[in-house]
N, C-alpha and C positions, 0 to 999 in steps of 0.2 A: 300089314298091307296084304290084301287079297286080290288076285286077278281072276276074272271069270269072263267067259265069252258071252256075247250078246244073247244067244239063245238060252243059255243057262240062267242068265240074269232075268230075262223076261219070264221064264218058267217058274222061277223061285223069287219073284220080285219082293214079296213081303218079307221073306226070310232074310234076304240080303239087306233090305232097308232097315230091318230090326237090328242086324249086326252093326250097321253103320251108325245108327243112332244110339243104341244101348251100349255098345262096346267101344265107341269112339274110334271105329276102324275105318281106314281109307280103302275104297274099293275101286279097282281099275276094271272097266268094262272094255274088253278087247273087241275090235271090229276089223273088218277087212281094210278100211281106210284109216281114219284116225281114232285113237282110243279116247275114252271118256273117264274122268275121275269123279267118283261120287263120295261126298263127305257130308257130315251132319251139319245142320244149321249152326250148332254151337262151335264146331270146328271152323266153319267158314267165318263166323263172327270173330273168333279168336285170331284167325289168320289176318283178317282186315285190321284188327286192333294192333297186332304186331307190326304189320306193314306201315300203319300210321305212325307208331312210335319210332320205328327205325327210319322213317322218311325224313325226319327233322334232325339235322346234324347235332343240335344241342341235346336232344333226347338220347340220340345214339351215343354221344360222348359220355353223357351222365350214366347210362346203363353200362357201358364198357368199363368206366371207372369204378362203378359200384361192384361189378362182378370181380374186378381185380382186387378190390378191398376184401371181399368175402374170401376169395381164394388165398389171400395173404394172411388171413386170420385177423384182420383189422375190424372186428365187429364187437359190439357191446350188447349185453343183455340188460334190459330194464324191466322193473316191475310195472305192471299197468296200474294206474290209479283210477278208481271208480269216482266219477263226478256225478253228483246228484243234480237232477233237473230242478230248477226253481219254479 
């Protein structure tokens, strides 16, 4: 995460936007009043998807249980089977 003041952001807008989009970096633009957060569209979409997944209790419980199983080593490896299209 990088913080930059408004004047620097405005002066080097393209460079900062490139860093946000290419490096998946979050940028804080500091102002005298309230600060602004700049993220890429991909990061924004990811954030919304995670928010949606976590907003439903059943999804949240399933994710928490799955994480616990992975951490406890309760996983299995399976070979993928190629299926031919008819």
